[in-house]
N, C-alpha and C positions, 0 to 999 in steps of 0.2 A: 473116877471122872463121872459126874452126874449127867444124866440124859434129860434134855429139856426140849419141849415142843413150843414153838412160837406160833400163835394164831395171828396171821398177818393182817394189816389193814387192807382195804379194798381199793385204795387210790394209789397211783404211781408215786406221787409226791410224798404221801405219808409213808409208803414203803421205804423210800430212800431215807427219810428222816428217822426211821427206826434203826438204821445201821449202827449208830453209836451205842444203843442198848445192846445189840447183838455182839458188838465188839467187846463190850464190858463183860458180858456173860461168858464169852469164849475165853477172855483173858483170865478169868478166875477159875477156869477148868470145866466149864459146862460144854457138853457135846450137843450141838444144835441141829434140830430139824425144823423146817418152816412149813406150815400148812398154809397155802396161799391159793387164791383164785387164779385162773389161768392168765388173766390180763396183767397181773402184777408179779407172777412167779419169776419171770426173767430178771427182775431187779435183784432178787435174792440169789440168783445164779452168778451175779457179779460181786458177791460178797464171799471172799475166801473162807471166812469163819463158819459158813453154813455148810454142814456135811451132807444134808439131804433136803430136797424140796419136794413136798407132797402136794400135788395139784388137786384142788377141791372142785368137784363137778357140780357146783351149785349155780342156779340161776340168780341173777341180781334181784334182791328184794324178796326172795322166797325163803320160807322156813326149811323146806326139804328135810323134814323130820326123819323119815325112814333112811335117807341117804346118810345123814349125820350119824345115826345109830350104827349103820353098817360100817362106816369108816372108823368110828370109835372102837368098834369091836376088833378091827384089824390093828389098832394101836394099843390095845390093852396090854399092860405089863411091859411096855417098851420105854416108858418115860417116868422120871422121878418128879418132874415139875413141868408146869405149863404157864406161859405168859400170854395172856389174852389182851391184844392191843386194841381192837375195836371195843366200843362201849355198849354194843347191843347184847341182848340176851342170847340170840341165836349164835353169836360168836363164841360164847362160853359153853355151849352144849357139848361139843366133842370132847373137851377135857373132862367134863363131868361124866358123860356116858362112859368114857374110857377108864374112869376110876383113877385118874392121875392124882397121886397123893397131895401134891402142893399145887394149888391153882391160884395164880396171881393176876390181878387186874384192878381197874378202877370200878367203883360201885356201879357206874353206868346206869343202866335201866333197871335198877333194883335187883341186882344179881346176888343177893345175900346168900341164897342157897347154893348157887353154882360155883362161887369162888370162896376159898377159905383164907385168902390173904388179900384184903381189899384196901385200896387207897381211896381217900375221899375225893369226890369230883372237884377239880379246881374251878374257881370262879373265872368268868370271862373267857378269853381266847389266849391261853398260855402259849409260849414258844413250843413248837411240837417236839423238837429234839429233847428238851428237858422233860416234857410231858411223858414221853416214852421211856427215857432213861431212868426216871424215878422208879419205874417198876423193878429195877435191879436192887432197890433198897438203898441207893446212894444218891447224893446230890449230884447234879450234872455240872461238869466243869464248863465255865463260860466259853472256853476256846474250842470245845468239842464240836466237830463238824462231820457230816457223813462222808464216807469214802467208798467209791466203787472202783473195780479194776477188771480189765480184760487182758488176756495174753495178746501179744502183738499180732499173732496169726489171725485172731478173731477180727481185729481192726482192719487188717489187710484184706481179709476175705470180704468183709462188708463193703469196704471202699471199692474193691474190684467189681463186686456185683452192682454197685451204683455208678460205675464208669468213671471213678475218680481215684486220686492218690491221697493217702493220708496227709493231712496238712494242706492239701491243694484245693480247698473249697470252703465256703461259708455254709452255715446251716441256720435256717429259720424254723421256729416252731410257732406258727401264727394262731393256732387254735387254743382252746381251753375247755375242758370237759364240763366245767361248772356252768358256763353260759357266756353270751356275747358281751356282758358288762365287764369282762376281764380281757377282752380282745382289742389290741391296738388295731386301728383301721387297716383294711386290706390295701387301700390306696397308699397309705404311709409305708407299709412293707414293700410295695412295688417300687415306690420312689427310692427307698433305701437300696433295694436290689439293683436298680438301674445305676445308682451312684457307685456302689461297690464294684459292680462289673465293669463300669467305665474306667474305674481307677486301676484295677489290677487284673482284669480279665478272668478272674476265678468264678466258677459257677456257684450259684446259690441253691442248695438242696432244701426243698420245702418238705418238712417232715410232719407226721401226725397220723391219726387214725383214718379209717375210711370215711368217717363222718366229716372229716376236715378236707377231703379231697377237692370238693367244689370250691371251697375257700382258697385252697392253694392254687387251683387252676385259675381262679380269678386274678390272683397275684401274678402268676406267670404270664397270663395274657396281657397284663398291663406293663410287663417288663420284658418285652420280646428278646429272646436270646440269652437272658440273664439267669433264668431259673430252670430247675428240673423238679417236676412234681413227683415225689415219692410217697406222699401221704396215702395210706391204705395199700401200698405196694410192698412194704417191708414188714417183717415181724418186729415186735418190740425189741427183741434182742439185737437185730440188725440196726434198728433206729438208734438204739443206745450206743452201739459200736460206731455208727456214723457220727454221732455227737462227740464221742470220745476222740475221734480222729479229725474233727473239724478245726479249721483255723480259729473260728469263733462262732458263737451262737447268739442270736437275738430271739427273744421270746416274750410272751406274756407271763404272768404268774400261773404256772402250770406244772404238771408232773415232769415234763421234759426239761423245764427250767431247773428243777432239783437234780435231775440226772446230770445235766451239764455241770452244775455246781459240785456234785460228788466226784466227777472226773477232773475237776480243777482247771477246766479250759477257760479262756477269756470269754466273757459273756456280758450281755446287757439284758436286764430284766425290766420290762415296762409294767408298772403297777398303776391301777386306777381304782376300781371298786373295792379292792382288797388292800391289806396293809402289809408292808414289808416288816413291820414290827412283830407280826404273827408268824409269817412263813417266808422269811427272806432266803435268798440263795446264799448258803453258807460257804462262801468261796472267796478267798482273798483277791481273786482276779475278776470278781463280779462288779459291775457298775449297775446301780439301781436308780431308775428314774421314776419318781413319784412326786407329783406337783401339788400336794396338799397345801404346803406352806405358801407356794407362789399363787395358786389360784384362789385360795381362801374359800373353798367350797365346803360348807358345813356338812354336806352329805357324805364327804369322804372320811373314812371308808364306809360304804353302805352294805357290803357283802351280799348284794342282790344279784340275781342271775341276769336281769335286764335293768337298764337305767330307768328309774321311775319318772325322770323328766324328759327322756327321749333324746338327750343331746350328747351324752357320754363325753362331756368336756374334759373329764379327768384323763381321758386317753387321746382324744382328737387334738388336744393342744400340746401334746408331746411331738415336736417337729422331727421329721426324719433326719434333718441335719444335726439335731441335737443327739439323736441316737447314734449317728455315724461318729460324731466326736467322742461319745462315750465308749464306743467300740474300739476306737483307736487308743483311747486311754487304757482300756482293759488289756490291750495287746502288750503294753509296756509295763503293766503293773507286776 
């Protein structure tokens, strides 16, 4: 059995979409360890094919040259191959410093010295699952989708800590790390929460990072009695478990959207400035709302952090009643 090190992406959604690659490598007999930044490491702990997760103590955007050399020294002679998923030069340094014989990745930022098995950079914005799975040296099957799993005890423990029962709540993930141009309006989320709570009495858990706590509190204040703000109050592992145990999730195009898809729960994903052709929720129970065809906005998708025109019509015109109907459709899909 060969030993392989995976250098993980730094975003939650990208980490989820790397799972089919890891499943492929494990299926052909590779023993997998994943080197990941702390904020994405829990994603890989929900992949049974991963034998070890090595948390990397790097600051975002920093080279951390000495730390990379130190970690590489601890990994020397442990691995036969490395798969470098990010395209940056710094992501390829640890396998090179560690002297791992086979180092695979895209050419990225001119990494001709650091990698000895290079794939050409694809044009445009390819589907991310296929982009990662190509590193295995095989074409990606069209039906391949990411899959995550937790033991039932993990789901029950997270639900108990949140004061709910598995299947007895809705979950919203109203934030997006990339920027506000990806976020369905807070007032729309609040109206949807009011409608759902009035219909079935189930609480709506508002999930996200500490950066999104104020946004979630704004939604909760506009939907009295319907919501519980958990943004910034749970670990990523617990947030993932709460998503896995939810009756359904509503979100923007975000990392937690991909988490929900990988657990296969009913979900509605609202797209605006980004495109579901690039990063869709790969889930047969997902409903995607993207109004490019209806609105006729030439700027869609712009992939900008903020709306250049200041109106964000691509999102504001997605009515809460429409999302509610899509959620009901997801429940019976």
